[in-house]
BALOBA-1460 file (C-alpha; in Angstrom, 3 decimals):
// residues 80
<rec num="1" residu="x" x="-8.505" y="5.866" z="12.744"/>
<rec num="2" residu="x" x="-9.471" y="7.399" z="9.867"/>
<rec num="3" residu="x" x="-8.105" y="6.947" z="6.365"/>
<rec num="4" residu="x" x="-6.398" y="10.318" z="5.818"/>
<rec num="5" residu="x" x="-4.766" y="9.708" z="9.199"/>
<rec num="6" residu="x" x="-3.406" y="6.454" z="8.621"/>
<rec num="7" residu="x" x="-1.775" y="7.448" z="5.373"/>
<rec num="8" residu="x" x="-0.350" y="10.229" z="7.273"/>
<rec num="9" residu="x" x="1.010" y="8.390" z="9.796"/>
<rec num="10" residu="x" x="2.327" y="5.717" z="7.663"/>
<rec num="11" residu="x" x="4.775" y="8.834" z="5.920"/>
<rec num="12" residu="x" x="5.712" y="9.679" z="9.421"/>
<rec num="13" residu="x" x="6.955" y="6.196" z="10.173"/>
<rec num="14" residu="x" x="8.382" y="6.033" z="6.240"/>
<rec num="15" residu="x" x="6.476" y="2.977" z="5.672"/>
<rec num="16" residu="x" x="3.842" y="1.776" z="3.152"/>
<rec num="17" residu="x" x="0.328" y="0.512" z="4.197"/>
<rec num="18" residu="x" x="-0.429" y="-3.058" z="3.577"/>
<rec num="19" residu="x" x="-4.639" y="-3.037" z="3.358"/>
<rec num="20" residu="x" x="-7.557" y="-5.002" z="2.973"/>
<rec num="21" residu="x" x="-9.854" y="-1.939" z="3.101"/>
<rec num="22" residu="x" x="-11.079" y="-0.807" z="-0.247"/>
<rec num="23" residu="x" x="-11.954" y="2.544" z="1.154"/>
<rec num="24" residu="x" x="-8.601" y="3.042" z="1.744"/>
<rec num="25" residu="x" x="-8.151" y="3.121" z="-2.033"/>
<rec num="26" residu="x" x="-10.729" y="5.675" z="-2.479"/>
<rec num="27" residu="x" x="-8.479" y="8.070" z="-0.388"/>
<rec num="28" residu="x" x="-5.270" y="7.242" z="-2.220"/>
<rec num="29" residu="x" x="-7.129" y="7.870" z="-5.382"/>
<rec num="30" residu="x" x="-7.995" y="11.259" z="-4.241"/>
<rec num="31" residu="x" x="-4.398" y="12.044" z="-3.043"/>
<rec num="32" residu="x" x="-3.001" y="10.697" z="-6.542"/>
<rec num="33" residu="x" x="-5.414" y="12.974" z="-8.625"/>
<rec num="34" residu="x" x="-4.850" y="16.104" z="-6.061"/>
<rec num="35" residu="x" x="-0.837" y="15.246" z="-6.159"/>
<rec num="36" residu="x" x="-0.838" y="14.958" z="-2.373"/>
<rec num="37" residu="x" x="1.835" y="12.612" z="-1.274"/>
<rec num="38" residu="x" x="1.464" y="9.268" z="0.391"/>
<rec num="39" residu="x" x="4.167" y="6.325" z="0.915"/>
<rec num="40" residu="x" x="2.644" y="4.002" z="-1.095"/>
<rec num="41" residu="x" x="-0.201" y="1.342" z="-0.347"/>
<rec num="42" residu="x" x="-0.362" y="-2.551" z="-0.496"/>
<rec num="43" residu="x" x="-3.957" y="-3.755" z="-1.273"/>
<rec num="44" residu="x" x="-4.378" y="-7.482" z="-0.466"/>
<rec num="45" residu="x" x="-7.178" y="-9.059" z="-2.739"/>
<rec num="46" residu="x" x="-7.872" y="-11.760" z="-0.135"/>
<rec num="47" residu="x" x="-10.095" y="-14.058" z="-2.192"/>
<rec num="48" residu="x" x="-7.283" y="-14.374" z="-4.451"/>
<rec num="49" residu="x" x="-4.188" y="-15.075" z="-2.482"/>
<rec num="50" residu="x" x="-3.218" y="-17.184" z="0.320"/>
<rec num="51" residu="x" x="-1.369" y="-16.176" z="3.536"/>
<rec num="52" residu="x" x="1.644" y="-17.918" z="2.569"/>
<rec num="53" residu="x" x="1.655" y="-16.464" z="-1.115"/>
<rec num="54" residu="x" x="0.953" y="-12.837" z="0.568"/>
<rec num="55" residu="x" x="4.029" y="-13.278" z="2.888"/>
<rec num="56" residu="x" x="6.096" y="-14.418" z="0.001"/>
<rec num="57" residu="x" x="5.104" y="-11.093" z="-2.188"/>
<rec num="58" residu="x" x="5.789" y="-8.888" z="0.845"/>
<rec num="59" residu="x" x="9.251" y="-10.579" z="0.892"/>
<rec num="60" residu="x" x="9.896" y="-9.586" z="-2.625"/>
<rec num="61" residu="x" x="8.865" y="-6.031" z="-2.222"/>
<rec num="62" residu="x" x="11.079" y="-5.605" z="0.598"/>
<rec num="63" residu="x" x="13.992" y="-6.812" z="-0.964"/>
<rec num="64" residu="x" x="13.452" y="-5.515" z="-4.393"/>
<rec num="65" residu="x" x="12.142" y="-1.954" z="-3.945"/>
<rec num="66" residu="x" x="13.797" y="1.184" z="-2.428"/>
<rec num="67" residu="x" x="12.347" y="3.302" z="-0.106"/>
<rec num="68" residu="x" x="10.960" y="5.657" z="-2.435"/>
<rec num="69" residu="x" x="9.815" y="2.983" z="-5.204"/>
<rec num="70" residu="x" x="6.254" y="2.963" z="-3.670"/>
<rec num="71" residu="x" x="5.773" y="6.482" z="-3.119"/>
<rec num="72" residu="x" x="1.936" y="7.631" z="-4.480"/>
<rec num="73" residu="x" x="1.534" y="4.265" z="-5.874"/>
<rec num="74" residu="x" x="-1.102" y="1.261" z="-4.971"/>
<rec num="75" residu="x" x="0.514" y="-2.167" z="-5.476"/>
<rec num="76" residu="x" x="-1.951" y="-5.135" z="-5.538"/>
<rec num="77" residu="x" x="-1.780" y="-8.776" z="-4.586"/>
<rec num="78" residu="x" x="-1.364" y="-11.073" z="-5.546"/>
<rec num="79" residu="x" x="1.882" y="-9.979" z="-7.877"/>
<rec num="80" residu="x" x="1.604" y="-11.183" z="-11.418"/>
């Protein structure tokens, strides 16, 4: 599935995307620049985080974020 379709599908499902795909970040930047809506993307920097910390950070986001908090944003893991 192409990146625009992934972002559109995430919107239909009312979910943010979790990815390691740097190409997806190009599409999110294009959408931010054009004002095109997306639900949010969480980008995992694989070389900087282990799976346990990644799960912990996802849990933090799930507990503290409201559904609209990530709209049109890219969040990077690990959280600082």
